[in-house]
C-alpha positions as CSV (number, residue, x, y, z in Angstrom):
1,M,1.8,-79.2,37.1
2,R,1.8,-78.6,33.4
3,L,0.4,-75.3,32.1
4,T,-1.4,-75.1,28.9
5,P,-0.5,-72.5,26.3
6,C,-3.6,-70.5,27.2
7,V,-2.7,-70.4,30.9
8,R,1.0,-69.5,30.1
9,L,-0.2,-66.6,27.8
10,S,-2.6,-65.2,30.4
11,L,0.0,-65.4,33.2
12,G,2.6,-63.7,31.0
13,A,0.2,-60.9,30.1
14,A,-0.7,-60.5,33.8
15,L,2.9,-60.3,34.8
16,C,3.6,-57.6,32.2
17,V,1.0,-55.4,33.9
18,L,2.6,-55.7,37.4
19,P,5.3,-53.1,36.7
20,V,2.6,-50.5,36.1
21,V,1.7,-50.8,39.8
22,A,4.9,-48.8,40.6
23,F,3.5,-45.9,38.6
24,A,0.1,-45.7,40.4
25,H,-1.0,-42.3,39.0
26,P,0.7,-41.3,35.8
27,G,-1.4,-39.5,33.1
28,H,-2.5,-36.4,35.0
29,D,-0.3,-34.0,33.1
30,E,-3.1,-33.4,30.6
31,S,-6.7,-32.7,31.1
32,G,-9.8,-33.9,29.4
33,L,-11.2,-36.8,27.5
34,I,-7.9,-38.4,26.3
35,S,-6.5,-38.2,29.9
36,G,-9.7,-39.8,31.2
37,L,-9.5,-42.6,28.6
38,T,-5.9,-43.4,29.2
39,H,-5.6,-43.1,33.0
40,P,-7.4,-46.4,33.9
41,L,-5.2,-48.1,31.4
42,I,-1.9,-46.8,32.7
43,G,-2.7,-46.5,36.4
44,G,-2.0,-50.0,37.7
45,D,-4.3,-49.7,40.7
46,H,-7.2,-48.7,38.5
47,L,-6.4,-51.2,35.7
48,L,-6.3,-54.1,38.2
49,A,-9.4,-53.1,40.2
50,M,-11.6,-52.4,37.2
51,F,-10.5,-55.5,35.3
52,A,-11.1,-57.6,38.5
53,V,-14.7,-56.2,38.7
54,G,-15.3,-57.6,35.3
55,L,-13.8,-61.0,36.2
56,W,-15.8,-61.1,39.4
57,A,-19.0,-60.2,37.7
58,A,-18.6,-63.1,35.3
59,Q,-18.3,-65.4,38.2
60,Q,-21.7,-64.4,39.5
61,K,-25.2,-65.5,38.7
62,R,-28.1,-63.8,36.9
63,Q,-28.5,-60.0,37.5
64,A,-25.4,-59.7,39.6
65,R,-23.4,-60.1,36.4
66,W,-24.4,-56.7,35.1
67,L,-25.2,-55.1,38.5
68,L,-21.7,-55.2,39.8
69,P,-20.1,-53.2,36.9
70,V,-23.0,-50.8,36.8
71,T,-22.7,-50.3,40.5
72,F,-19.0,-49.7,40.4
73,V,-19.4,-47.0,37.6
74,G,-22.3,-45.3,39.3
75,A,-20.5,-45.2,42.7
76,M,-17.3,-44.0,40.9
77,L,-19.3,-41.1,39.4
78,L,-20.8,-40.3,42.8
79,G,-17.3,-40.4,44.4
80,G,-16.0,-38.2,41.6
81,L,-18.7,-35.6,42.4
82,L,-18.0,-35.7,46.1
83,G,-14.3,-35.3,45.4
84,F,-15.0,-32.4,43.0
85,D,-16.9,-30.8,45.9
86,G,-13.8,-31.2,48.1
87,V,-15.1,-34.2,50.1
88,A,-12.1,-36.4,51.0
89,M,-11.6,-39.4,53.2
90,P,-8.4,-40.2,55.1
91,Y,-6.2,-43.0,53.7
92,L,-7.8,-42.7,50.3
93,E,-4.8,-44.3,48.5
94,S,-4.7,-47.1,51.0
95,A,-8.4,-47.7,50.4
96,I,-7.8,-47.9,46.7
97,A,-4.9,-50.4,47.2
98,A,-7.2,-52.4,49.6
99,S,-9.8,-52.5,46.8
100,V,-7.3,-54.1,44.5
101,L,-6.4,-56.7,47.2
102,A,-10.1,-57.4,48.1
103,L,-11.3,-57.7,44.5
104,G,-8.3,-60.0,43.7
105,L,-9.2,-62.2,46.6
106,L,-12.9,-62.3,45.6
107,V,-11.9,-63.4,42.1
108,A,-9.4,-65.9,43.3
109,A,-12.0,-67.5,45.6
110,A,-14.8,-67.2,43.0
111,A,-16.8,-65.7,45.9
112,C,-20.5,-65.4,45.4
113,P,-21.8,-63.6,48.5
114,P,-25.4,-62.4,48.6
115,V,-26.0,-59.8,45.9
116,T,-26.6,-57.0,48.4
117,V,-23.2,-57.7,50.0
118,S,-21.5,-57.8,46.6
119,L,-23.1,-54.5,45.6
120,V,-22.2,-52.7,48.8
121,M,-18.5,-53.8,48.4
122,T,-18.4,-52.9,44.7
123,G,-20.0,-49.6,45.4
124,L,-17.5,-48.7,48.1
125,F,-14.6,-49.7,45.8
126,G,-16.0,-47.5,43.0
127,L,-16.6,-44.6,45.4
128,V,-13.0,-44.5,46.6
129,H,-11.7,-44.7,43.0
130,G,-14.0,-41.9,41.9
131,M,-13.3,-39.7,45.0
132,A,-9.5,-39.9,44.3
133,H,-10.0,-38.4,40.9
134,G,-12.8,-36.0,41.8
135,L,-10.3,-34.3,44.2
136,E,-8.0,-33.8,41.2
137,L,-10.7,-32.5,38.7
138,P,-10.9,-28.9,39.8
139,A,-7.3,-28.3,38.5
140,M,-8.2,-29.7,35.1
141,N,-9.2,-27.8,32.0
142,S,-12.0,-30.2,31.2
143,P,-13.3,-32.2,34.2
144,A,-16.4,-33.3,32.3
145,G,-14.2,-34.7,29.5
146,F,-12.0,-36.5,31.9
147,A,-15.0,-38.0,33.7
148,A,-16.5,-39.2,30.3
149,G,-13.2,-40.8,29.3
150,F,-12.7,-42.4,32.7
151,V,-16.2,-43.9,32.6
152,A,-15.7,-45.2,29.1
153,A,-12.3,-46.8,29.9
154,T,-13.6,-48.2,33.1
155,S,-16.6,-49.8,31.3
156,A,-14.2,-51.2,28.7
157,L,-12.0,-52.8,31.4
158,H,-15.1,-54.3,33.1
159,A,-16.2,-55.7,29.7
160,A,-12.7,-57.1,29.0
161,G,-12.5,-58.9,32.4
162,Y,-16.0,-60.2,32.0
163,A,-15.3,-61.5,28.5
164,L,-12.1,-63.2,29.5
165,A,-13.8,-65.0,32.4
166,R,-17.0,-65.9,30.6
167,W,-15.5,-67.2,27.3
168,T,-12.4,-68.9,28.7
169,P,-12.9,-72.7,28.1
170,L,-13.9,-74.5,31.3
171,A,-10.7,-76.4,31.3
172,E,-8.9,-73.1,31.6
173,A,-11.1,-71.5,34.3
174,A,-8.1,-71.5,36.6
175,I,-6.8,-68.5,34.6
176,T,-9.5,-66.3,36.1
177,R,-8.6,-67.4,39.7
178,T,-4.9,-67.0,38.9
179,L,-5.5,-63.4,37.7
180,G,-7.3,-62.8,40.9
181,M,-4.3,-64.0,42.9
182,I,-2.0,-61.7,40.9
183,S,-4.3,-58.8,41.6
184,A,-4.4,-59.6,45.3
185,G,-0.6,-59.8,45.3
186,A,-0.4,-56.4,43.6
187,G,-2.8,-55.0,46.2
188,V,-0.5,-56.3,49.0
189,L,2.5,-54.6,47.3
190,M,0.6,-51.3,47.0
191,L,-0.4,-51.4,50.7
192,A,3.2,-52.2,51.7
193,G,4.6,-49.4,49.5
């Protein structure tokens, strides 16, 4: 099978992101807006999950295209508030890794379940990502600044995934599915680690 330059470039970029998975949560040494903006970009679990939400949204039809990212962000904020209040769930890091795996598989399969099912899954994924960071917020100088930055960066990652999947030429649509497989593989590595 011969890969086109676009596919090779996308695969190369995706492979460059994988080493970040080993550093799942850097970026908490500072508090506030800048930390919130950078954390999703340097935390491999968040980068992969949030980018995959955008990819998956682009594979959907009609209102699901915008409802999935909005649901993720809303649930992430709710999870952040719950975590800030001290609500925690067992195996939170495993749930985050499982979200990376599941979202990768959904993208790789170009799955289009009923919108309600998609929204529930996306909401649960957003909730665990938010809760993990809400638990860390009380120790920060500016939890509101961190949350604002985190939401902005999350939204940007959703938009980037969406744009890549929607505006990739049809002949290169396999790129999106390949990125999904890479994300799923990273999720497996996170769960195993």
